[in-house]
N, CA, C and O atoms as CSV, one atom per row, in Angstrom:
chain,resi,resn,atom,element,x,y,z
A,1,MET,N,N,-17.170,6.958,-17.925
A,1,MET,CA,C,-16.095,6.108,-17.443
A,1,MET,C,C,-15.982,6.280,-15.931
A,1,MET,O,O,-15.871,7.406,-15.446
A,2,PRO,N,N,-16.009,5.165,-15.170
A,2,PRO,CA,C,-15.914,5.272,-13.718
A,2,PRO,C,C,-14.532,5.763,-13.293
A,2,PRO,O,O,-13.522,5.479,-13.937
A,3,THR,N,N,-14.522,6.506,-12.195
A,3,THR,CA,C,-13.243,6.985,-11.676
A,3,THR,C,C,-12.541,5.869,-10.920
A,3,THR,O,O,-13.182,4.968,-10.378
A,4,LYS,N,N,-11.233,5.939,-10.891
A,4,LYS,CA,C,-10.442,4.940,-10.179
A,4,LYS,C,C,-10.504,5.186,-8.681
A,4,LYS,O,O,-10.638,6.325,-8.234
A,5,THR,N,N,-10.406,4.119,-7.916
A,5,THR,CA,C,-10.325,4.259,-6.469
A,5,THR,C,C,-8.909,4.677,-6.103
A,5,THR,O,O,-7.995,4.608,-6.924
A,6,VAL,N,N,-8.743,5.108,-4.873
A,6,VAL,CA,C,-7.409,5.479,-4.392
A,6,VAL,C,C,-6.465,4.293,-4.564
A,6,VAL,O,O,-5.317,4.467,-4.971
A,7,MET,N,N,-6.939,3.100,-4.260
A,7,MET,CA,C,-6.105,1.903,-4.382
A,7,MET,C,C,-5.669,1.692,-5.832
A,7,MET,O,O,-4.495,1.433,-6.094
A,8,GLU,N,N,-6.594,1.801,-6.759
A,8,GLU,CA,C,-6.270,1.570,-8.163
A,8,GLU,C,C,-5.277,2.596,-8.700
A,8,GLU,O,O,-4.499,2.293,-9.604
A,9,GLU,N,N,-5.301,3.802,-8.148
A,9,GLU,CA,C,-4.375,4.846,-8.585
A,9,GLU,C,C,-2.986,4.683,-7.971
A,9,GLU,O,O,-2.000,5.129,-8.556
A,10,ARG,N,N,-2.895,4.050,-6.799
A,10,ARG,CA,C,-1.647,4.074,-6.046
A,10,ARG,C,C,-0.953,2.727,-5.863
A,10,ARG,O,O,0.241,2.698,-5.564
A,11,ILE,N,N,-1.648,1.635,-6.030
A,11,ILE,CA,C,-1.030,0.321,-5.839
A,11,ILE,C,C,-0.675,-0.258,-7.206
A,11,ILE,O,O,-1.531,-0.389,-8.080
A,12,THR,N,N,0.585,-0.598,-7.375
A,12,THR,CA,C,1.064,-1.135,-8.648
A,12,THR,C,C,1.723,-2.494,-8.421
A,12,THR,O,O,2.251,-2.776,-7.346
A,13,MET,N,N,1.680,-3.324,-9.454
A,13,MET,CA,C,2.365,-4.610,-9.407
A,13,MET,C,C,3.136,-4.778,-10.703
A,13,MET,O,O,2.561,-4.750,-11.791
A,14,GLU,N,N,4.445,-4.954,-10.573
A,14,GLU,CA,C,5.310,-5.140,-11.726
A,14,GLU,C,C,6.096,-6.429,-11.516
A,14,GLU,O,O,6.710,-6.610,-10.464
A,15,PRO,N,N,6.087,-7.330,-12.504
A,15,PRO,CA,C,6.743,-8.623,-12.337
A,15,PRO,C,C,8.193,-8.547,-11.848
A,15,PRO,O,O,8.596,-9.382,-11.038
A,16,GLY,N,N,8.974,-7.597,-12.302
A,16,GLY,CA,C,10.383,-7.535,-11.922
A,16,GLY,C,C,10.677,-6.733,-10.668
A,16,GLY,O,O,11.836,-6.606,-10.273
A,17,LYS,N,N,9.658,-6.198,-10.044
A,17,LYS,CA,C,9.872,-5.339,-8.880
A,17,LYS,C,C,9.305,-6.014,-7.638
A,17,LYS,O,O,8.116,-6.324,-7.572
A,18,ARG,N,N,10.162,-6.233,-6.667
A,18,ARG,CA,C,9.774,-6.856,-5.392
A,18,ARG,C,C,8.969,-8.140,-5.632
A,18,ARG,O,O,7.978,-8.407,-4.952
A,19,SER,N,N,9.413,-8.915,-6.600
A,19,SER,CA,C,8.802,-10.210,-6.941
A,19,SER,C,C,7.327,-10.096,-7.304
A,19,SER,O,O,6.554,-11.026,-7.076
A,20,GLY,N,N,6.939,-8.962,-7.866
A,20,GLY,CA,C,5.560,-8.782,-8.287
A,20,GLY,C,C,4.600,-8.445,-7.169
A,20,GLY,O,O,3.388,-8.409,-7.380
A,21,ARG,N,N,5.125,-8.199,-5.982
A,21,ARG,CA,C,4.255,-7.840,-4.853
A,21,ARG,C,C,3.643,-6.464,-5.089
A,21,ARG,O,O,4.197,-5.649,-5.826
A,22,PRO,N,N,2.491,-6.210,-4.456
A,22,PRO,CA,C,1.855,-4.899,-4.620
A,22,PRO,C,C,2.684,-3.803,-3.953
A,22,PRO,O,O,2.971,-3.863,-2.757
A,23,CYS,N,N,3.061,-2.807,-4.747
A,23,CYS,CA,C,3.903,-1.706,-4.282
A,23,CYS,C,C,3.126,-0.397,-4.312
A,23,CYS,O,O,2.080,-0.282,-4.951
A,24,ILE,N,N,3.665,0.577,-3.609
A,24,ILE,CA,C,3.068,1.903,-3.568
A,24,ILE,C,C,3.611,2.727,-4.732
A,24,ILE,O,O,4.812,2.990,-4.795
A,25,ARG,N,N,2.748,3.132,-5.643
A,25,ARG,CA,C,3.060,4.020,-6.766
A,25,ARG,C,C,4.365,3.686,-7.489
A,25,ARG,O,O,5.112,4.592,-7.857
A,26,GLY,N,N,4.643,2.425,-7.693
A,26,GLY,CA,C,5.846,2.041,-8.425
A,26,GLY,C,C,7.120,2.104,-7.613
A,26,GLY,O,O,8.197,1.803,-8.127
A,27,LEU,N,N,7.017,2.490,-6.356
A,27,LEU,CA,C,8.196,2.501,-5.479
A,27,LEU,C,C,8.539,1.062,-5.101
A,27,LEU,O,O,7.808,0.133,-5.442
A,28,ARG,N,N,9.626,0.888,-4.412
A,28,ARG,CA,C,10.009,-0.446,-3.953
A,28,ARG,C,C,9.483,-0.716,-2.538
A,28,ARG,O,O,9.982,-1.601,-1.843
A,29,ILE,N,N,8.493,0.037,-2.126
A,29,ILE,CA,C,7.848,-0.131,-0.827
A,29,ILE,C,C,6.540,-0.873,-1.072
A,29,ILE,O,O,5.680,-0.398,-1.814
A,30,THR,N,N,6.392,-2.044,-0.442
A,30,THR,CA,C,5.195,-2.853,-0.677
A,30,THR,C,C,4.087,-2.522,0.319
A,30,THR,O,O,4.306,-1.903,1.360
A,31,VAL,N,N,2.900,-2.961,-0.048
A,31,VAL,CA,C,1.753,-2.860,0.863
A,31,VAL,C,C,2.102,-3.541,2.173
A,31,VAL,O,O,1.788,-3.031,3.248
A,32,TRP,N,N,2.751,-4.695,2.082
A,32,TRP,CA,C,3.071,-5.472,3.288
A,32,TRP,C,C,4.111,-4.765,4.147
A,32,TRP,O,O,4.064,-4.873,5.372
A,33,ASP,N,N,5.043,-4.049,3.539
A,33,ASP,CA,C,6.004,-3.257,4.327
A,33,ASP,C,C,5.249,-2.268,5.210
A,33,ASP,O,O,5.491,-2.185,6.414
A,34,VAL,N,N,4.337,-1.524,4.600
A,34,VAL,CA,C,3.590,-0.499,5.335
A,34,VAL,C,C,2.756,-1.136,6.437
A,34,VAL,O,O,2.737,-0.642,7.564
A,35,LEU,N,N,2.068,-2.228,6.121
A,35,LEU,CA,C,1.252,-2.891,7.143
A,35,LEU,C,C,2.119,-3.434,8.277
A,35,LEU,O,O,1.727,-3.362,9.442
A,36,ASP,N,N,3.291,-3.975,7.948
A,36,ASP,CA,C,4.200,-4.471,8.993
A,36,ASP,C,C,4.660,-3.341,9.910
A,36,ASP,O,O,4.712,-3.512,11.128
A,37,TRP,N,N,4.994,-2.189,9.329
A,37,TRP,CA,C,5.438,-1.050,10.144
A,37,TRP,C,C,4.323,-0.585,11.065
A,37,TRP,O,O,4.565,-0.292,12.236
A,38,LEU,N,N,3.100,-0.514,10.542
A,38,LEU,CA,C,1.964,-0.104,11.363
A,38,LEU,C,C,1.698,-1.126,12.470
A,38,LEU,O,O,1.437,-0.755,13.614
A,39,ALA,N,N,1.766,-2.408,12.124
A,39,ALA,CA,C,1.541,-3.462,13.118
A,39,ALA,C,C,2.602,-3.443,14.214
A,39,ALA,O,O,2.335,-3.839,15.348
A,40,ALA,N,N,3.797,-2.986,13.875
A,40,ALA,CA,C,4.883,-2.899,14.852
A,40,ALA,C,C,4.734,-1.677,15.767
A,40,ALA,O,O,5.525,-1.482,16.689
A,41,GLY,N,N,3.715,-0.860,15.500
A,41,GLY,CA,C,3.457,0.275,16.369
A,41,GLY,C,C,3.893,1.624,15.836
A,41,GLY,O,O,3.714,2.640,16.509
A,42,GLU,N,N,4.463,1.656,14.635
A,42,GLU,CA,C,4.852,2.947,14.061
A,42,GLU,C,C,3.598,3.704,13.619
A,42,GLU,O,O,2.648,3.103,13.117
A,43,SER,N,N,3.603,4.999,13.805
A,43,SER,CA,C,2.477,5.817,13.357
A,43,SER,C,C,2.675,6.193,11.887
A,43,SER,O,O,3.773,6.086,11.341
A,44,GLU,N,N,1.599,6.627,11.276
A,44,GLU,CA,C,1.702,7.091,9.896
A,44,GLU,C,C,2.716,8.239,9.809
A,44,GLU,O,O,3.492,8.309,8.856
A,45,GLN,N,N,2.711,9.134,10.796
A,45,GLN,CA,C,3.648,10.271,10.804
A,45,GLN,C,C,5.094,9.791,10.862
A,45,GLN,O,O,5.955,10.341,10.175
A,46,GLN,N,N,5.373,8.764,11.679
A,46,GLN,CA,C,6.739,8.229,11.766
A,46,GLN,C,C,7.167,7.620,10.433
A,46,GLN,O,O,8.295,7.819,9.981
A,47,ILE,N,N,6.269,6.888,9.821
A,47,ILE,CA,C,6.582,6.243,8.543
A,47,ILE,C,C,6.840,7.297,7.470
A,47,ILE,O,O,7.776,7.167,6.682
A,48,LEU,N,N,6.013,8.339,7.439
A,48,LEU,CA,C,6.211,9.421,6.461
A,48,LEU,C,C,7.545,10.127,6.687
A,48,LEU,O,O,8.202,10.536,5.730
A,49,ALA,N,N,7.945,10.272,7.949
A,49,ALA,CA,C,9.236,10.914,8.239
A,49,ALA,C,C,10.396,10.032,7.781
A,49,ALA,O,O,11.401,10.530,7.272
A,50,ASP,N,N,10.249,8.715,7.964
A,50,ASP,CA,C,11.308,7.775,7.568
A,50,ASP,C,C,11.350,7.549,6.058
A,50,ASP,O,O,12.411,7.272,5.499
A,51,TYR,N,N,10.210,7.665,5.405
A,51,TYR,CA,C,10.104,7.398,3.967
A,51,TYR,C,C,9.387,8.584,3.307
A,51,TYR,O,O,8.197,8.493,3.004
A,52,PRO,N,N,10.098,9.689,3.086
A,52,PRO,CA,C,9.460,10.902,2.561
A,52,PRO,C,C,8.865,10.738,1.159
A,52,PRO,O,O,8.103,11.595,0.710
A,53,GLU,N,N,9.204,9.654,0.469
A,53,GLU,CA,C,8.613,9.424,-0.844
A,53,GLU,C,C,7.150,8.975,-0.734
A,53,GLU,O,O,6.403,9.033,-1.711
A,54,LEU,N,N,6.751,8.531,0.451
A,54,LEU,CA,C,5.358,8.168,0.666
A,54,LEU,C,C,4.524,9.421,0.882
A,54,LEU,O,O,5.041,10.470,1.267
A,55,GLU,N,N,3.234,9.296,0.631
A,55,GLU,CA,C,2.287,10.396,0.803
A,55,GLU,C,C,1.148,9.920,1.696
A,55,GLU,O,O,0.854,8.725,1.730
A,56,PRO,N,N,0.504,10.831,2.418
A,56,PRO,CA,C,-0.592,10.419,3.304
A,56,PRO,C,C,-1.663,9.571,2.617
A,56,PRO,O,O,-2.170,8.626,3.222
A,57,ALA,N,N,-2.014,9.881,1.385
A,57,ALA,CA,C,-3.049,9.121,0.675
A,57,ALA,C,C,-2.623,7.676,0.405
A,57,ALA,O,O,-3.472,6.821,0.151
A,58,ASP,N,N,-1.331,7.398,0.456
A,58,ASP,CA,C,-0.865,6.023,0.245
A,58,ASP,C,C,-1.409,5.084,1.321
A,58,ASP,O,O,-1.651,3.908,1.050
A,59,PHE,N,N,-1.601,5.590,2.527
A,59,PHE,CA,C,-2.114,4.743,3.605
A,59,PHE,C,C,-3.539,4.288,3.313
A,59,PHE,O,O,-3.880,3.129,3.552
A,60,ARG,N,N,-4.372,5.188,2.800
A,60,ARG,CA,C,-5.734,4.796,2.418
A,60,ARG,C,C,-5.704,3.703,1.371
A,60,ARG,O,O,-6.509,2.773,1.422
A,61,ALA,N,N,-4.783,3.802,0.418
A,61,ALA,CA,C,-4.671,2.784,-0.633
A,61,ALA,C,C,-4.253,1.444,-0.036
A,61,ALA,O,O,-4.774,0.400,-0.429
A,62,VAL,N,N,-3.320,1.469,0.907
A,62,VAL,CA,C,-2.872,0.235,1.576
A,62,VAL,C,C,-4.041,-0.404,2.320
A,62,VAL,O,O,-4.252,-1.613,2.229
A,63,PHE,N,N,-4.798,0.405,3.054
A,63,PHE,CA,C,-5.931,-0.131,3.816
A,63,PHE,C,C,-7.004,-0.693,2.892
A,63,PHE,O,O,-7.588,-1.738,3.178
A,64,GLU,N,N,-7.263,-0.008,1.795
A,64,GLU,CA,C,-8.256,-0.494,0.835
A,64,GLU,C,C,-7.804,-1.819,0.221
A,64,GLU,O,O,-8.604,-2.743,0.075
A,65,TYR,N,N,-6.523,-1.907,-0.138
A,65,TYR,CA,C,-6.000,-3.134,-0.724
A,65,TYR,C,C,-6.160,-4.294,0.268
A,65,TYR,O,O,-6.655,-5.362,-0.094
A,66,ALA,N,N,-5.741,-4.078,1.510
A,66,ALA,CA,C,-5.817,-5.131,2.527
A,66,ALA,C,C,-7.272,-5.527,2.791
A,66,ALA,O,O,-7.571,-6.706,2.977
A,67,SER,N,N,-8.158,-4.560,2.808
A,67,SER,CA,C,-9.573,-4.838,3.033
A,67,SER,C,C,-10.157,-5.693,1.918
A,67,SER,O,O,-10.870,-6.664,2.175
A,68,ARG,N,N,-9.851,-5.328,0.684
A,68,ARG,CA,C,-10.366,-6.115,-0.452
A,68,ARG,C,C,-9.787,-7.523,-0.466
A,68,ARG,O,O,-10.505,-8.487,-0.733
A,69,LEU,N,N,-8.506,-7.647,-0.183
A,69,LEU,CA,C,-7.889,-8.967,-0.158
A,69,LEU,C,C,-8.492,-9.810,0.964
A,69,LEU,O,O,-8.756,-10.998,0.779
A,70,GLY,N,N,-8.705,-9.203,2.110
A,70,GLY,CA,C,-9.309,-9.914,3.235
A,70,GLY,C,C,-10.707,-10.418,2.934
A,70,GLY,O,O,-11.080,-11.513,3.356
A,71,ARG,N,N,-11.479,-9.630,2.209
A,71,ARG,CA,C,-12.830,-10.067,1.842
A,71,ARG,C,C,-12.792,-11.245,0.876
A,71,ARG,O,O,-13.618,-12.154,0.960
A,72,ARG,N,N,-11.818,-11.222,-0.049
A,72,ARG,CA,C,-11.714,-12.348,-1.002
A,72,ARG,C,C,-11.330,-13.623,-0.284
A,72,ARG,O,O,-11.854,-14.692,-0.597
A,73,VAL,N,N,-10.422,-13.528,0.675
A,73,VAL,CA,C,-9.964,-14.712,1.411
A,73,VAL,C,C,-11.103,-15.284,2.247
A,73,VAL,O,O,-11.234,-16.502,2.368
A,74,ALA,N,N,-11.932,-14.410,2.826
A,74,ALA,CA,C,-13.001,-14.839,3.717
A,74,ALA,C,C,-14.170,-15.493,2.990
A,74,ALA,O,O,-14.975,-16.177,3.621
A,75,GLN,N,N,-14.281,-15.301,1.698
A,75,GLN,CA,C,-15.439,-15.852,0.969
A,75,GLN,C,C,-15.274,-17.309,0.680
A,75,GLN,O,O,-16.154,-17.922,0.076
């Protein structure tokens, strides 16, 4: 059985939570929230300090999700 990627382990989508948007580990923090904070200039360390429920590995999952979505859109 193949092992799950970081993204598959950490990104969840639930119909009743944040309108089904991709969230981090079932939290109410979406992939897009994290990307928006990073785009606004916040560092990963600042985000972790503001949202202690997040973990460093969550950022890799966010980047993987965005990368895969970007490749699908570009095809």
